[in-house]
Legacy VTK file of the C-alpha trace (Angstrom):
# vtk DataFile Version 3.0
C-alpha trace
ASCII
DATASET POLYDATA
POINTS 152 float
-49.791 -127.215 77.770
-47.972 -124.280 76.799
-50.220 -124.227 73.681
-53.104 -124.091 75.673
-52.168 -121.518 77.854
-51.411 -119.231 74.838
-54.799 -120.075 73.632
-56.286 -119.181 77.084
-54.561 -115.934 77.514
-55.484 -114.979 73.642
-59.239 -115.616 74.210
-59.139 -113.646 77.901
-57.153 -110.594 75.921
-59.509 -110.585 72.821
-62.604 -110.869 75.107
-61.096 -107.640 76.955
-60.631 -105.749 74.036
-64.279 -106.422 72.583
-65.643 -105.533 76.058
-63.282 -102.573 76.292
-64.514 -101.355 72.638
-68.322 -102.282 73.584
-67.994 -100.155 76.732
-66.420 -97.317 74.607
-68.526 -97.112 71.470
-71.751 -96.914 74.171
-70.167 -94.259 76.213
-68.330 -92.581 73.483
-65.094 -92.088 72.834
-64.820 -88.680 74.400
-66.535 -86.645 76.600
-68.247 -84.703 73.743
-69.282 -87.802 71.979
-70.371 -89.011 75.387
-72.537 -85.776 76.255
-73.984 -85.415 72.689
-75.102 -89.340 72.999
-76.889 -88.701 76.611
-78.592 -85.619 75.343
-79.713 -87.278 72.032
-81.230 -90.216 74.196
-82.806 -87.584 76.506
-84.529 -85.982 73.540
-85.399 -89.123 71.879
-87.409 -89.894 74.799
-88.798 -86.478 75.275
-90.090 -86.835 71.726
-91.754 -90.205 72.395
-93.661 -88.628 74.925
-94.611 -92.256 76.376
-97.008 -92.545 79.417
-95.270 -94.063 82.405
-96.741 -97.419 81.927
-95.506 -98.005 78.394
-92.963 -100.870 77.914
-90.958 -98.793 75.334
-89.445 -97.073 78.259
-87.431 -100.149 78.967
-84.973 -99.125 76.176
-84.264 -95.737 77.403
-84.328 -96.903 80.917
-81.596 -99.289 80.008
-79.347 -96.842 78.119
-80.058 -93.732 80.671
-78.767 -96.287 83.415
-75.882 -96.858 81.265
-74.754 -93.624 80.859
-75.590 -92.542 84.662
-73.767 -95.786 86.386
-70.950 -96.384 84.134
-70.066 -93.836 81.450
-70.405 -90.718 83.631
-67.470 -91.996 85.682
-65.302 -92.454 82.730
-65.878 -89.016 81.206
-66.588 -87.117 84.839
-62.715 -86.187 85.304
-62.743 -84.132 81.898
-65.918 -82.405 82.611
-66.261 -78.716 83.613
-68.583 -78.004 86.682
-71.318 -76.229 84.221
-71.254 -79.738 82.228
-71.515 -81.668 85.236
-74.292 -79.712 86.888
-76.041 -79.784 83.143
-75.850 -83.363 82.866
-77.604 -84.022 86.556
-79.972 -81.265 86.179
-81.261 -83.088 82.701
-80.982 -86.660 84.456
-83.538 -85.533 87.510
-85.609 -84.258 84.332
-85.672 -87.361 82.560
-86.655 -88.989 85.943
-89.697 -86.730 86.192
-90.712 -87.341 82.629
-90.232 -91.104 82.829
-92.441 -91.171 86.097
-94.089 -88.065 85.920
-96.514 -87.772 89.173
-95.508 -91.354 89.955
-92.108 -90.262 90.694
-92.407 -90.448 94.643
-93.707 -94.064 93.951
-90.713 -94.822 92.692
-88.516 -92.945 94.844
-89.801 -95.580 97.211
-89.397 -98.616 94.989
-86.582 -101.164 94.531
-84.065 -100.965 92.477
-82.265 -97.538 93.856
-78.622 -97.898 92.159
-79.421 -94.965 89.384
-81.451 -92.988 91.820
-78.654 -93.170 94.557
-76.231 -92.137 91.982
-78.174 -89.107 90.760
-78.932 -88.022 94.464
-75.338 -87.991 95.495
-74.128 -85.787 92.785
-77.170 -83.463 92.846
-75.879 -83.077 96.474
-72.475 -82.413 95.548
-73.867 -79.815 93.174
-75.636 -77.960 95.451
-72.386 -77.350 97.404
-71.533 -74.606 94.669
-75.067 -72.447 94.902
-73.885 -69.357 92.521
-73.160 -72.098 89.759
-76.605 -73.730 90.579
-78.405 -70.137 90.285
-76.818 -69.367 87.221
-77.481 -72.984 85.558
-81.282 -72.550 87.297
-81.742 -69.707 85.411
-80.781 -70.805 82.034
-82.472 -73.868 82.869
-85.981 -71.782 83.343
-85.156 -70.021 80.274
-84.737 -73.215 78.203
-87.954 -74.366 79.771
-89.883 -71.404 78.924
-88.584 -71.338 75.180
-89.959 -75.169 75.017
-93.040 -74.419 76.539
-93.796 -71.546 74.183
-93.074 -73.251 71.415
-95.239 -76.062 72.300
-98.174 -73.517 72.925
-97.502 -72.028 69.474
LINES 1 153
152 0 1 2 3 4 5 6 7 8 9 10 11 12 13 14 15 16 17 18 19 20 21 22 23 24 25 26 27 28 29 30 31 32 33 34 35 36 37 38 39 40 41 42 43 44 45 46 47 48 49 50 51 52 53 54 55 56 57 58 59 60 61 62 63 64 65 66 67 68 69 70 71 72 73 74 75 76 77 78 79 80 81 82 83 84 85 86 87 88 89 90 91 92 93 94 95 96 97 98 99 100 101 102 103 104 105 106 107 108 109 110 111 112 113 114 115 116 117 118 119 120 121 122 123 124 125 126 127 128 129 130 131 132 133 134 135 136 137 138 139 140 141 142 143 144 145 146 147 148 149 150 151
């Protein structure tokens, strides 16, 4: 009986360790790794330039949801205000890229957990208008540079 209990405890411990390792590897070991992986995902999705109805979005959507709903909460305490604002600004940008003109339809859709998280965090960011304006100016500059490169 004691041996069986020990076996169950060992299996439970190994399972928890494996789950923890999987979460850590997906989310990154630290804030910098997390943000790097997240922005790489967004850049990969942007480069794929898929139409909204393309089934190829499913891989990006699953990873995006994981970063927004799970990983962000793990690394948020380490992040600066600017890093948080950039994260959520880029998240909104992903949503627009993903759904394009169908964004309004998506906003009325069924699964709202990821979108609700983005809306809540974006609302919190709006509480600091000066920092938001600074980030917006920087974002516009980056967007202008990207547009200029595409047109050349």
